[in-house]
C-alpha positions in Angstrom: 11.3 -23.0 0.1 13.4 -20.9 2.3 11.5 -19.4 5.3 12.7 -15.9 4.4 11.3 -16.2 0.9 7.9 -17.3 2.2 8.0 -14.3 4.6 8.9 -11.9 1.8 6.0 -13.4 -0.4 3.5 -13.0 2.4 4.7 -9.5 3.0 4.4 -8.7 -0.7 0.9 -10.0 -0.8 -0.1 -7.9 2.2 1.6 -4.8 0.7 -0.2 -5.3 -2.6 -3.6 -5.5 -0.8 -2.8 -2.4 1.2 -1.6 -0.4 -1.8 -4.7 -1.4 -3.9 -7.0 -0.5 -1.0 -5.4 2.9 -0.5 -5.5 3.6 -4.2 -9.3 2.8 -4.3 -10.0 4.8 -1.2 -8.3 7.9 -2.7 -10.1 7.4 -6.0 -13.5 7.1 -4.2 -12.7 10.4 -2.2 -11.7 12.2 -5.5 -14.9 11.1 -7.2 -17.0 12.3 -4.3 -15.4 15.6 -4.3 -15.7 16.0 -8.0 -19.4 15.2 -7.7 -19.8 17.9 -5.0 -17.9 20.4 -7.0 -19.6 19.4 -10.3 -16.2 19.4 -12.1 -13.3 17.0 -12.6 -11.0 17.2 -9.6 -7.4 15.8 -9.5 -5.3 14.4 -6.7 -4.0 17.1 -4.4 -0.8 17.1 -2.4 -2.4 15.2 0.5 -3.5 12.4 -1.8 0.0 12.1 -3.3 1.7 12.1 0.0 -0.7 9.4 1.3 0.0 7.3 -1.7 3.7 7.9 -1.5 3.7 6.8 2.2 1.8 3.7 1.4 4.1 2.8 -1.5 7.2 3.2 0.5 5.7 1.1 3.3 4.8 -1.5 0.7 8.3 -1.7 -0.5 9.7 -2.1 3.0 7.0 -4.6 4.2 8.3 -7.7 2.3 11.8 -7.1 3.8 10.5 -6.8 7.3 8.3 -9.9 6.9 11.2 -11.8 5.6 13.4 -10.8 8.6 10.5 -11.5 11.0 10.0 -14.9 9.5 13.6 -15.9 9.7 13.7 -14.7 13.3 10.6 -16.5 14.4 10.8 -19.8 12.5 14.4 -19.8 11.3 
């Protein structure tokens, strides 16, 4: 397999783990706040911007890892 494909796959795996971790962290934070306020609370603008940032980083990460793998091992 080409080295840049391996780098992209590694980057995609890391990105998936980061996105899932951030989503679960935000869900936990919202659940705790809902429990404190004794009513259902939705994501606020901070949560949305955090998730948007992680998603955009997750989209760029495989490309960066592919380029990095190509530069290091190619």
